TIRO-2110 file (N, C-alpha, C; in Angstrom, 1 decimal):
// TIRO-2110
-98.8, -266.1, -162.9, N, 1, A
-99.7, -265.0, -162.9, CA, 1, A
-100.6, -264.9, -164.1, C, 1, A
-100.0, -265.2, -165.3, N, 2, A
-100.7, -265.0, -166.5, CA, 2, A
-101.3, -266.3, -167.0, C, 2, A
-101.2, -267.3, -166.2, N, 3, A
-101.9, -268.6, -166.6, CA, 3, A
-103.4, -268.5, -166.2, C, 3, A
-104.2, -269.0, -167.1, N, 4, A
-105.6, -269.0, -166.8, CA, 4, A
-106.4, -268.3, -167.9, C, 4, A
-107.7, -268.5, -167.9, N, 5, A
-108.5, -268.0, -169.0, CA, 5, A
-109.3, -266.7, -168.6, C, 5, A
-109.5, -266.4, -167.3, N, 6, A
-110.3, -265.3, -166.9, CA, 6, A
-109.4, -264.0, -166.8, C, 6, A
-109.7, -263.0, -167.6, N, 7, A
-108.9, -261.8, -167.7, CA, 7, A
-109.0, -261.1, -166.4, C, 7, A
-110.1, -261.0, -165.7, N, 8, A
-110.2, -260.3, -164.4, CA, 8, A
-109.4, -260.9, -163.4, C, 8, A
-109.3, -262.2, -163.3, N, 9, A
-108.4, -262.9, -162.3, CA, 9, A
-107.0, -262.6, -162.6, C, 9, A
-106.6, -262.7, -163.8, N, 10, A
-105.2, -262.4, -164.2, CA, 10, A
-104.8, -260.9, -163.8, C, 10, A
-105.7, -260.0, -164.2, N, 11, A
-105.4, -258.6, -163.8, CA, 11, A
-105.3, -258.4, -162.3, C, 11, A
-106.3, -259.0, -161.5, N, 12, A
-106.2, -258.8, -160.1, CA, 12, A
-105.0, -259.4, -159.5, C, 12, A
-104.5, -260.5, -160.0, N, 13, A
-103.3, -261.2, -159.6, CA, 13, A
-102.1, -260.3, -159.9, C, 13, A
-102.1, -259.7, -161.1, N, 14, A
-101.0, -258.8, -161.5, CA, 14, A
-101.0, -257.6, -160.6, C, 14, A
-102.2, -257.0, -160.4, N, 15, A
-102.3, -255.8, -159.6, CA, 15, A
-101.8, -256.0, -158.1, C, 15, A
-102.2, -257.1, -157.5, N, 16, A
-101.8, -257.5, -156.2, CA, 16, A
-100.3, -257.6, -156.1, C, 16, A
-99.7, -258.3, -157.0, N, 17, A
-98.3, -258.5, -157.0, CA, 17, A
-97.6, -257.2, -157.2, C, 17, A
-98.1, -256.4, -158.1, N, 18, A
-97.4, -255.0, -158.4, CA, 18, A
-97.5, -254.1, -157.1, C, 18, A
-98.7, -254.1, -156.5, N, 19, A
-98.9, -253.2, -155.3, CA, 19, A
-98.1, -253.7, -154.2, C, 19, A
-97.9, -255.0, -154.0, N, 20, A
-97.2, -255.6, -152.9, CA, 20, A
-95.7, -255.2, -153.0, C, 20, A
-95.2, -255.3, -154.3, N, 21, A
-93.8, -254.9, -154.5, CA, 21, A
-93.6, -253.4, -154.4, C, 21, A
-94.6, -252.6, -154.9, N, 22, A
-94.5, -251.1, -154.9, CA, 22, A
-94.4, -250.7, -153.4, C, 22, A
-95.4, -251.1, -152.6, N, 23, A
-95.4, -250.6, -151.2, CA, 23, A
-94.2, -251.2, -150.4, C, 23, A
-93.6, -252.3, -150.8, N, 24, A
-92.4, -252.8, -150.1, CA, 24, A
-91.2, -251.9, -150.5, C, 24, A
-91.2, -251.4, -151.7, N, 25, A
-90.1, -250.7, -152.2, CA, 25, A
-90.1, -249.2, -151.8, C, 25, A
-91.3, -248.6, -151.8, N, 26, A
-91.4, -247.2, -151.5, CA, 26, A
-92.2, -247.0, -150.2, C, 26, A
-91.6, -246.5, -149.2, N, 27, A
-92.3, -246.2, -147.9, CA, 27, A
-93.1, -244.9, -148.1, C, 27, A
-94.3, -245.0, -147.4, N, 28, A
-95.1, -243.8, -147.5, CA, 28, A
-94.7, -242.8, -146.4, C, 28, A
-94.5, -241.6, -146.7, N, 29, A
-94.2, -240.6, -145.7, CA, 29, A
-95.2, -239.5, -145.7, C, 29, A
-95.4, -238.9, -144.6, N, 30, A
-96.4, -237.8, -144.5, CA, 30, A
-95.6, -236.5, -144.8, C, 30, A
-96.2, -235.7, -145.6, N, 31, A
-95.7, -234.4, -145.9, CA, 31, A
-96.6, -233.3, -145.3, C, 31, A
-96.0, -232.4, -144.5, N, 32, A
-96.7, -231.4, -143.9, CA, 32, A
-96.7, -230.2, -144.8, C, 32, A
-97.9, -229.6, -145.0, N, 33, A
-98.0, -228.4, -145.8, CA, 33, A
-97.8, -227.2, -144.9, C, 33, A
-96.7, -226.5, -145.1, N, 34, A
-96.4, -225.4, -144.2, CA, 34, A
-97.0, -224.1, -144.7, C, 34, A
-97.8, -224.1, -145.8, N, 35, A
-98.4, -222.9, -146.3, CA, 35, A
-99.5, -222.5, -145.3, C, 35, A
-99.4, -221.2, -144.9, N, 36, A
-100.3, -220.7, -143.9, CA, 36, A
-101.6, -220.4, -144.7, C, 36, A
-102.7, -220.9, -144.1, N, 37, A
-104.0, -220.5, -144.7, CA, 37, A
-104.4, -219.1, -144.3, C, 37, A
-105.0, -218.4, -145.2, N, 38, A
-105.3, -217.0, -145.0, CA, 38, A
-106.5, -217.0, -144.0, C, 38, A
-106.2, -216.3, -142.9, N, 39, A
-107.2, -216.3, -141.8, CA, 39, A
-108.4, -215.4, -142.1, C, 39, A
-108.2, -214.5, -143.1, N, 40, A
-109.3, -213.6, -143.4, CA, 40, A
-110.3, -214.3, -144.3, C, 40, A
-110.0, -215.4, -144.9, N, 41, A
-111.0, -216.1, -145.7, CA, 41, A
-111.8, -217.1, -144.8, C, 41, A
-113.1, -216.8, -144.7, N, 42, A
-113.9, -217.6, -143.9, CA, 42, A
-114.4, -218.8, -144.7, C, 42, A
-115.1, -219.7, -144.0, N, 43, A
-115.6, -220.9, -144.7, CA, 43, A
-116.6, -220.6, -145.8, C, 43, A
-117.4, -219.5, -145.5, N, 44, A
-118.4, -219.1, -146.5, CA, 44, A
-117.7, -218.6, -147.8, C, 44, A
-116.5, -217.9, -147.6, N, 45, A
-115.8, -217.4, -148.8, CA, 45, A
-115.2, -218.6, -149.5, C, 45, A
-114.6, -219.6, -148.8, N, 46, A
-114.0, -220.8, -149.4, CA, 46, A
-115.1, -221.5, -150.2, C, 46, A
-116.3, -221.7, -149.7, N, 47, A
-117.4, -222.4, -150.4, CA, 47, A
-117.7, -221.6, -151.6, C, 47, A
-117.8, -220.2, -151.5, N, 48, A
-118.1, -219.4, -152.7, CA, 48, A
-117.0, -219.5, -153.7, C, 48, A
-115.7, -219.7, -153.4, N, 49, A
-114.7, -219.8, -154.3, CA, 49, A
-114.8, -221.2, -155.1, C, 49, A
-115.2, -222.2, -154.3, N, 50, A
-115.4, -223.5, -154.9, CA, 50, A
-116.6, -223.4, -155.9, C, 50, A
-117.7, -222.7, -155.5, N, 51, A
-118.8, -222.5, -156.4, CA, 51, A
-118.5, -221.7, -157.7, C, 51, A
-117.6, -220.8, -157.5, N, 52, A
-117.1, -220.0, -158.6, CA, 52, A
-116.4, -220.9, -159.6, C, 52, A
-115.6, -221.8, -159.1, N, 53, A
-114.8, -222.7, -159.9, CA, 53, A
-115.8, -223.6, -160.7, C, 53, A
-116.8, -224.1, -160.0, N, 54, A
-117.8, -225.0, -160.7, CA, 54, A
-118.5, -224.2, -161.8, C, 54, A
-118.9, -223.0, -161.4, N, 55, A
-119.6, -222.1, -162.4, CA, 55, A
-118.7, -221.9, -163.6, C, 55, A
-117.4, -221.6, -163.4, N, 56, A
-116.5, -221.4, -164.5, CA, 56, A
-116.4, -222.7, -165.4, C, 56, A
-116.3, -223.8, -164.8, N, 57, A
-116.2, -225.1, -165.6, CA, 57, A
-117.5, -225.3, -166.4, C, 57, A
-118.6, -225.0, -165.8, N, 58, A
-119.9, -225.2, -166.5, CA, 58, A
-119.9, -224.2, -167.7, C, 58, A
-119.6, -222.9, -167.4, N, 59, A
-119.6, -221.9, -168.5, CA, 59, A
-118.6, -222.3, -169.6, C, 59, A
-117.4, -222.8, -169.2, N, 60, A
-116.4, -223.1, -170.2, CA, 60, A
-116.8, -224.3, -171.1, C, 60, A
-117.5, -225.2, -170.5, N, 61, A
-117.9, -226.4, -171.3, CA, 61, A
-119.1, -226.1, -172.2, C, 61, A
-120.0, -225.2, -171.8, N, 62, A
-121.2, -224.9, -172.6, CA, 62, A
-121.1, -223.7, -173.5, C, 62, A
-120.3, -222.7, -173.2, N, 63, A
-120.1, -221.5, -173.9, CA, 63, A
-121.5, -220.7, -174.0, C, 63, A
-122.3, -220.8, -173.0, N, 64, A
-123.5, -220.1, -173.0, CA, 64, A
-123.3, -218.6, -172.6, C, 64, A
-123.7, -217.6, -173.3, N, 65, A
-123.5, -216.2, -173.0, CA, 65, A
-124.2, -215.8, -171.6, C, 65, A
-125.3, -216.4, -171.3, N, 66, A
-126.0, -216.1, -170.0, CA, 66, A
-125.1, -216.6, -168.9, C, 66, A
-124.6, -217.8, -169.0, N, 67, A
-123.7, -218.3, -168.0, CA, 67, A
-122.4, -217.5, -167.8, C, 67, A
-121.9, -217.0, -169.0, N, 68, A
-120.7, -216.1, -168.9, CA, 68, A
-121.0, -214.9, -168.1, C, 68, A
-122.2, -214.3, -168.4, N, 69, A
-122.6, -213.0, -167.6, CA, 69, A
-122.8, -213.4, -166.2, C, 69, A
-123.4, -214.5, -165.9, N, 70, A
-123.6, -214.9, -164.5, CA, 70, A
-122.3, -215.1, -163.8, C, 70, A
-121.3, -215.7, -164.5, N, 71, A
-120.0, -216.0, -163.9, CA, 71, A
-119.3, -214.7, -163.6, C, 71, A
-119.3, -213.7, -164.6, N, 72, A
-118.7, -212.4, -164.4, CA, 72, A
-119.3, -211.7, -163.2, C, 72, A
-120.6, -211.7, -163.1, N, 73, A
-121.2, -211.0, -161.9, CA, 73, A
-120.8, -211.7, -160.6, C, 73, A
-120.8, -213.0, -160.6, N, 74, A
-120.4, -213.8, -159.4, CA, 74, A
-119.0, -213.4, -159.0, C, 74, A
-118.1, -213.3, -160.0, N, 75, A
-116.7, -212.9, -159.7, CA, 75, A
-116.6, -211.6, -159.1, C, 75, A
-117.4, -210.6, -159.6, N, 76, A
-117.3, -209.2, -159.1, CA, 76, A
-117.8, -209.2, -157.6, C, 76, A
-118.9, -209.9, -157.4, N, 77, A
-119.5, -209.9, -156.0, CA, 77, A
-118.5, -210.6, -155.1, C, 77, A
-117.9, -211.7, -155.5, N, 78, A
-117.0, -212.5, -154.6, CA, 78, A
-115.7, -211.6, -154.4, C, 78, A
-115.3, -210.9, -155.4, N, 79, A
-114.1, -210.0, -155.2, CA, 79, A
-114.4, -209.0, -154.1, C, 79, A
-115.6, -208.3, -154.2, N, 80, A
-115.9, -207.3, -153.2, CA, 80, A
-116.0, -207.9, -151.8, C, 80, A
-116.6, -209.1, -151.7, N, 81, A
-116.7, -209.8, -150.4, CA, 81, A
-115.3, -210.1, -149.8, C, 81, A
-114.4, -210.6, -150.7, N, 82, A
-113.0, -210.9, -150.2, CA, 82, A
-112.3, -209.7, -149.8, C, 82, A
-112.4, -208.6, -150.5, N, 83, A
-111.8, -207.3, -150.1, CA, 83, A
-112.3, -206.8, -148.8, C, 83, A
-113.6, -206.9, -148.6, N, 84, A
-114.2, -206.5, -147.3, CA, 84, A
-113.8, -207.4, -146.2, C, 84, A
-113.6, -208.7, -146.4, N, 85, A
-113.2, -209.6, -145.4, CA, 85, A
-111.7, -209.3, -145.0, C, 85, A
-110.9, -209.0, -146.0, N, 86, A
-109.5, -208.7, -145.7, CA, 86, A
-109.4, -207.4, -144.9, C, 86, A
-110.2, -206.4, -145.4, N, 87, A
-110.2, -205.1, -144.7, CA, 87, A
-110.6, -205.2, -143.2, C, 87, A
-111.6, -206.0, -143.0, N, 88, A
-112.1, -206.3, -141.6, CA, 88, A
-111.0, -207.0, -140.8, C, 88, A
-110.4, -208.0, -141.4, N, 89, A
-109.3, -208.7, -140.7, CA, 89, A
-108.2, -207.8, -140.3, C, 89, A
-107.7, -207.0, -141.3, N, 90, A
-106.5, -206.2, -141.0, CA, 90, A
-106.9, -205.0, -140.0, C, 90, A
-108.1, -204.5, -140.1, N, 91, A
-108.6, -203.5, -139.1, CA, 91, A
-108.6, -204.1, -137.7, C, 91, A
-109.0, -205.4, -137.6, N, 92, A
-109.1, -206.1, -136.3, CA, 92, A
-107.6, -206.3, -135.8, C, 92, A
-106.7, -206.7, -136.6, N, 93, A
-105.3, -206.8, -136.2, CA, 93, A
-104.7, -205.5, -135.8, C, 93, A
-105.1, -204.4, -136.5, N, 94, A
-104.5, -203.1, -136.2, CA, 94, A
-105.1, -202.6, -134.8, C, 94, A
-106.4, -202.8, -134.6, N, 95, A
-107.0, -202.4, -133.3, CA, 95, A
-106.5, -203.1, -132.1, C, 95, A
-106.2, -204.4, -132.3, N, 96, A
-105.6, -205.2, -131.2, CA, 96, A
-104.2, -204.9, -130.8, C, 96, A
-103.5, -204.3, -131.8, N, 97, A
-102.0, -204.1, -131.6, CA, 97, A
-101.7, -202.9, -130.7, C, 97, A
-100.7, -203.1, -129.9, N, 98, A
-100.2, -202.0, -129.0, CA, 98, A
-99.2, -201.1, -129.7, C, 98, A
-98.5, -201.7, -130.7, N, 99, A
-97.5, -200.9, -131.5, CA, 99, A
-98.1, -200.8, -132.9, C, 99, A
-98.7, -199.6, -133.2, N, 100, A
-99.4, -199.4, -134.4, CA, 100, A
-98.5, -199.4, -135.6, C, 100, A
-97.3, -198.8, -135.5, N, 101, A
-96.4, -198.7, -136.6, CA, 101, A
-95.9, -200.1, -137.0, C, 101, A
-95.5, -200.9, -136.0, N, 102, A
-95.0, -202.2, -136.3, CA, 102, A
-96.1, -203.1, -136.9, C, 102, A
-97.3, -203.0, -136.4, N, 103, A
-98.4, -203.8, -137.0, CA, 103, A
-98.7, -203.4, -138.4, C, 103, A
-98.6, -202.1, -138.7, N, 104, A
-98.8, -201.6, -140.0, CA, 104, A
-97.8, -202.2, -141.0, C, 104, A
-96.5, -202.1, -140.6, N, 105, A
-95.5, -202.7, -141.5, CA, 105, A
-95.6, -204.2, -141.6, C, 105, A
-96.0, -204.9, -140.6, N, 106, A
-96.3, -206.3, -140.7, CA, 106, A
-97.4, -206.6, -141.7, C, 106, A
-98.4, -205.8, -141.6, N, 107, A
-99.6, -206.0, -142.6, CA, 107, A
-99.1, -205.7, -144.0, C, 107, A
-98.3, -204.6, -144.2, N, 108, A
-97.7, -204.3, -145.5, CA, 108, A
-96.9, -205.5, -146.0, C, 108, A
-96.0, -206.0, -145.2, N, 109, A
-95.2, -207.2, -145.6, CA, 109, A
-96.1, -208.4, -146.0, C, 109, A
-97.1, -208.6, -145.2, N, 110, A
-98.0, -209.7, -145.5, CA, 110, A
-98.7, -209.6, -146.8, C, 110, A
-99.2, -208.4, -147.1, N, 111, A
-99.9, -208.1, -148.3, CA, 111, A
-99.0, -208.2, -149.5, C, 111, A
-97.8, -207.6, -149.4, N, 112, A
-96.9, -207.5, -150.5, CA, 112, A
-96.1, -208.8, -150.7, C, 112, A
-96.2, -209.8, -149.7, N, 113, A
-95.5, -211.0, -149.8, CA, 113, A
-94.0, -210.8, -149.7, C, 113, A
-93.6, -209.8, -148.9, N, 114, A
-92.2, -209.4, -148.8, CA, 114, A
-91.6, -210.3, -147.7, C, 114, A
-90.6, -211.0, -148.1, N, 115, A
-89.9, -211.9, -147.1, CA, 115, A
-88.6, -211.1, -146.7, C, 115, A
-88.2, -211.3, -145.5, N, 116, A
-86.9, -210.7, -145.1, CA, 116, A
-85.8, -211.5, -145.6, C, 116, A
-85.0, -210.9, -146.5, N, 117, A
-83.8, -211.5, -147.0, CA, 117, A
-82.6, -210.8, -146.6, C, 117, A
-81.7, -211.5, -146.1, N, 118, A
-80.4, -210.9, -145.6, CA, 118, A
-79.3, -211.4, -146.5, C, 118, A
-78.7, -210.4, -147.2, N, 119, A
-77.6, -210.7, -148.1, CA, 119, A
-76.3, -210.3, -147.3, C, 119, A
-75.5, -211.3, -147.0, N, 120, A
-74.3, -211.0, -146.3, CA, 120, A
-73.1, -211.3, -147.2, C, 120, A
-72.1, -210.5, -147.1, N, 121, A
-70.9, -210.6, -147.9, CA, 121, A
-69.9, -211.3, -147.0, C, 121, A
-69.5, -212.5, -147.3, N, 122, A
-68.6, -213.3, -146.5, CA, 122, A
-67.1, -212.9, -146.8, C, 122, A
-66.8, -212.6, -148.1, N, 123, A
-65.5, -212.3, -148.4, CA, 123, A
-65.5, -211.3, -149.6, C, 123, A
-64.4, -210.6, -149.7, N, 124, A
-64.3, -209.5, -150.7, CA, 124, A
-62.8, -209.3, -151.1, C, 124, A
-62.5, -209.0, -152.3, N, 125, A
-61.1, -208.7, -152.7, CA, 125, A
-60.9, -207.2, -152.4, C, 125, A
-60.0, -206.9, -151.5, N, 126, A
-59.6, -205.5, -151.2, CA, 126, A
-58.2, -205.3, -151.7, C, 126, A
-58.0, -204.4, -152.6, N, 127, A
-56.7, -204.2, -153.2, CA, 127, A
-56.1, -205.5, -153.7, C, 127, A
-56.9, -206.3, -154.4, N, 128, A
-56.5, -207.5, -155.1, CA, 128, A
-56.1, -208.6, -154.1, C, 128, A
-56.5, -208.5, -152.8, N, 129, A
-56.3, -209.5, -151.8, CA, 129, A
-57.6, -209.9, -151.2, C, 129, A
-57.9, -211.2, -151.1, N, 130, A
-59.2, -211.6, -150.5, CA, 130, A
-59.2, -211.3, -149.0, C, 130, A
-60.3, -210.8, -148.5, N, 131, A
-60.4, -210.5, -147.0, CA, 131, A
-61.8, -211.0, -146.5, C, 131, A
-61.8, -211.6, -145.3, N, 132, A
-63.0, -212.1, -144.7, CA, 132, A
-63.3, -211.2, -143.4, C, 132, A
-62.5, -210.2, -143.2, N, 133, A
-62.7, -209.3, -142.0, CA, 133, A
-63.9, -208.4, -142.3, C, 133, A
-65.0, -208.5, -141.5, N, 134, A
-66.2, -207.6, -141.8, CA, 134, A
-65.9, -206.1, -141.6, C, 134, A
-65.0, -205.8, -140.7, N, 135, A
-64.6, -204.4, -140.5, CA, 135, A
-63.9, -203.8, -141.7, C, 135, A
-62.9, -204.6, -142.3, N, 136, A
-62.2, -204.2, -143.4, CA, 136, A
-63.1, -204.1, -144.7, C, 136, A
-64.1, -205.0, -144.8, N, 137, A
-65.0, -204.9, -145.9, CA, 137, A
-65.9, -203.6, -145.8, C, 137, A
-66.4, -203.4, -144.6, N, 138, A
-67.2, -202.1, -144.4, CA, 138, A
-66.4, -200.9, -144.6, C, 138, A
-65.1, -200.9, -144.2, N, 139, A
-64.2, -199.7, -144.5, CA, 139, A
-63.9, -199.5, -146.0, C, 139, A
-63.8, -200.6, -146.7, N, 140, A
-63.5, -200.6, -148.1, CA, 140, A
-64.8, -200.0, -148.8, C, 140, A
-66.0, -200.4, -148.5, N, 141, A
-67.2, -199.8, -149.0, CA, 141, A
-67.3, -198.4, -148.7, C, 141, A
-67.0, -198.0, -147.5, N, 142, A
-67.1, -196.6, -147.0, CA, 142, A
-66.2, -195.7, -147.8, C, 142, A
-64.9, -196.2, -147.9, N, 143, A
-63.9, -195.3, -148.6, CA, 143, A
-64.2, -195.2, -150.1, C, 143, A
-64.8, -196.3, -150.7, N, 144, A
-65.1, -196.2, -152.1, CA, 144, A
-66.3, -195.2, -152.3, C, 144, A
-67.3, -195.3, -151.6, N, 145, A
-68.5, -194.5, -151.8, CA, 145, A
-68.3, -193.1, -151.3, C, 145, A
-67.5, -192.8, -150.4, N, 146, A
-67.2, -191.5, -149.9, CA, 146, A
-66.3, -190.7, -150.8, C, 146, A
-65.5, -191.4, -151.6, N, 147, A
-64.6, -190.7, -152.5, CA, 147, A
-65.0, -190.9, -154.0, C, 147, A
-66.1, -191.5, -154.3, N, 148, A
-66.5, -191.7, -155.7, CA, 148, A
-66.7, -190.4, -156.4, C, 148, A
-67.4, -189.5, -155.8, N, 149, A
-67.7, -188.2, -156.5, CA, 149, A
-66.5, -187.4, -156.7, C, 149, A
-65.6, -187.3, -155.8, N, 150, A
-64.3, -186.6, -155.9, CA, 150, A
-63.5, -187.2, -157.0, C, 150, A
-63.4, -188.5, -157.0, N, 151, A
-62.6, -189.2, -158.0, CA, 151, A
-63.1, -188.9, -159.4, C, 151, A
-64.5, -188.9, -159.5, N, 152, A
-65.1, -188.6, -160.8, CA, 152, A
-64.8, -187.2, -161.3, C, 152, A
-64.8, -186.3, -160.4, N, 153, A
-64.5, -184.9, -160.7, CA, 153, A
-63.0, -184.7, -161.1, C, 153, A
-62.1, -185.4, -160.4, N, 154, A
-60.7, -185.3, -160.7, CA, 154, A
-60.4, -185.9, -162.0, C, 154, A
-61.0, -187.0, -162.3, N, 155, A
-60.8, -187.7, -163.6, CA, 155, A
-61.4, -186.8, -164.8, C, 155, A
-62.5, -186.1, -164.5, N, 156, A
-63.1, -185.3, -165.6, CA, 156, A
-62.3, -184.1, -165.9, C, 156, A
-61.6, -183.5, -164.9, N, 157, A
-60.9, -182.3, -165.1, CA, 157, A
-59.5, -182.5, -165.5, C, 157, A
-58.9, -183.6, -165.2, N, 158, A
-57.5, -183.9, -165.5, CA, 158, A
-57.4, -184.8, -166.7, C, 158, A
-58.5, -185.4, -167.1, N, 159, A
-58.4, -186.4, -168.2, CA, 159, A
-58.6, -185.7, -169.6, C, 159, A
-58.7, -186.6, -170.6, N, 160, A
-58.9, -186.1, -172.0, CA, 160, A
-60.3, -185.5, -172.2, C, 160, A
-61.2, -185.9, -171.4, N, 161, A
-62.6, -185.4, -171.6, CA, 161, A
-62.9, -184.0, -171.1, C, 161, A
-61.8, -183.3, -170.5, N, 162, A
-62.1, -182.0, -170.0, CA, 162, A
-62.3, -181.0, -171.1, C, 162, A
-63.3, -180.2, -170.9, N, 163, A
-63.7, -179.2, -171.9, CA, 163, A
-63.8, -177.9, -171.2, C, 163, A
-63.6, -176.8, -171.8, N, 164, A
-63.7, -175.4, -171.2, CA, 164, A
-65.1, -174.9, -171.5, C, 164, A
-66.0, -175.7, -171.8, N, 165, A
-67.4, -175.3, -172.2, CA, 165, A
-68.0, -174.7, -170.9, C, 165, A
-68.5, -173.5, -171.0, N, 166, A
-69.1, -172.8, -169.8, CA, 166, A
-70.5, -173.4, -169.4, C, 166, A
-71.1, -174.1, -170.4, N, 167, A
-72.4, -174.8, -170.1, CA, 167, A
-72.2, -176.1, -169.4, C, 167, A
-71.0, -176.6, -169.3, N, 168, A
-70.7, -177.9, -168.7, CA, 168, A
-70.9, -177.8, -167.2, C, 168, A
-71.8, -178.7, -166.6, N, 169, A
-72.0, -178.6, -165.2, CA, 169, A
-70.8, -178.8, -164.3, C, 169, A
-69.9, -179.7, -164.8, N, 170, A
-68.7, -180.0, -164.0, CA, 170, A
-67.8, -178.7, -164.0, C, 170, A
-67.7, -178.0, -165.1, N, 171, A
-66.9, -176.8, -165.1, CA, 171, A
-67.5, -175.7, -164.2, C, 171, A
-68.8, -175.6, -164.2, N, 172, A
-69.5, -174.7, -163.3, CA, 172, A
-69.2, -175.0, -161.8, C, 172, A
-69.3, -176.3, -161.5, N, 173, A
-69.0, -176.7, -160.1, CA, 173, A
-67.5, -176.4, -159.7, C, 173, A
-66.6, -176.7, -160.6, N, 174, A
-65.2, -176.5, -160.4, CA, 174, A
-64.9, -175.0, -160.2, C, 174, A
-65.5, -174.2, -161.0, N, 175, A
-65.3, -172.8, -161.0, CA, 175, A
-65.8, -172.1, -159.7, C, 175, A
-67.0, -172.6, -159.3, N, 176, A
-67.6, -171.9, -158.1, CA, 176, A
-67.2, -172.5, -156.8, C, 176, A
-66.8, -173.8, -156.8, N, 177, A
-66.3, -174.4, -155.6, CA, 177, A
-64.9, -174.9, -155.8, C, 177, A
-64.0, -173.9, -155.5, N, 178, A
-62.6, -174.2, -155.8, CA, 178, A
-62.0, -175.3, -154.9, C, 178, A
-62.5, -175.3, -153.6, N, 179, A
-62.0, -176.4, -152.7, CA, 179, A
-63.2, -177.2, -152.3, C, 179, A
-63.1, -178.5, -152.8, N, 180, A
-64.2, -179.4, -152.5, CA, 180, A
-64.1, -179.9, -151.1, C, 180, A
-65.3, -180.0, -150.4, N, 181, A
-65.3, -180.6, -149.1, CA, 181, A
-65.7, -182.0, -149.1, C, 181, A
-65.2, -182.9, -148.3, N, 182, A
-65.6, -184.3, -148.3, CA, 182, A
-66.8, -184.5, -147.3, C, 182, A
-67.1, -183.5, -146.5, N, 183, A
-68.2, -183.6, -145.6, CA, 183, A
-69.2, -182.5, -145.9, C, 183, A
-70.5, -182.8, -145.6, N, 184, A
-71.6, -181.9, -145.8, CA, 184, A
-72.2, -181.5, -144.4, C, 184, A
-72.2, -180.2, -144.1, N, 185, A
-72.8, -179.8, -142.9, CA, 185, A
-74.0, -179.0, -143.1, C, 185, A
-75.1, -179.3, -142.3, N, 186, A
-76.3, -178.6, -142.4, CA, 186, A
-76.4, -177.7, -141.2, C, 186, A
-76.8, -176.4, -141.4, N, 187, A
-76.9, -175.5, -140.4, CA, 187, A
-78.3, -175.0, -140.2, C, 187, A
-78.9, -175.0, -139.0, N, 188, A
-80.2, -174.5, -138.8, CA, 188, A
-80.2, -173.0, -138.7, C, 188, A
-81.2, -172.4, -139.5, N, 189, A
-81.4, -171.0, -139.5, CA, 189, A
-82.0, -170.6, -138.2, C, 189, A
-81.6, -169.5, -137.5, N, 190, A
-82.2, -169.1, -136.3, CA, 190, A
-83.7, -168.7, -136.3, C, 190, A
-84.2, -168.2, -137.5, N, 191, A
-85.5, -167.8, -137.6, CA, 191, A
-86.5, -169.0, -137.9, C, 191, A
-86.0, -170.2, -138.1, N, 192, A
-86.8, -171.3, -138.5, CA, 192, A
-87.2, -172.1, -137.2, C, 192, A
-88.4, -172.5, -137.1, N, 193, A
-88.9, -173.2, -136.0, CA, 193, A
-88.9, -174.7, -136.3, C, 193, A
-88.4, -175.5, -135.5, N, 194, A
-88.5, -177.0, -135.7, CA, 194, A
-89.8, -177.5, -135.0, C, 194, A
-90.5, -178.3, -135.8, N, 195, A
-91.7, -178.9, -135.2, CA, 195, A
-91.6, -180.4, -135.2, C, 195, A
-92.3, -181.0, -134.3, N, 196, A
-92.3, -182.5, -134.3, CA, 196, A
-93.3, -183.1, -135.2, C, 196, A
END
């Protein structure tokens, strides 16, 4: 390969050998881009974004104050056009929809980039023993959170932190509510009207 006097022929020979080995060793695969293109951005807006990029590169390389002002104005106008296009797109989606509430929440999820994430608990230690039973895990959470306030009150009044200070909120609650209820019941007043 390196025998000879012509540098161009030597380089071409080297490059051909290198590329032949490279393509034999590494197969070409097609990669699909799963990124959804934003449907509210029209071809005109895409061209304007490309022009904005070119204008930015020109301004950055020259540092001309007039180009800077022109670039800023172009950015402002393009931003207004993009906002109007998005508004038009989402209004069109909303008007086509039969379920307005669902389409509203879908639009909110799209704008906020909120993905549905499901966190599931597969196992949990209940009374120092591992459990995979979903019903037992749910009951453990339920009993913990339904008794947390009462446990806190009992620890505060029987522990070393108990004070007879009348300004203490826990003392006020204990004095005025001698028997704590574990359930809360709401009662509708007869004179109040319920409206939809």
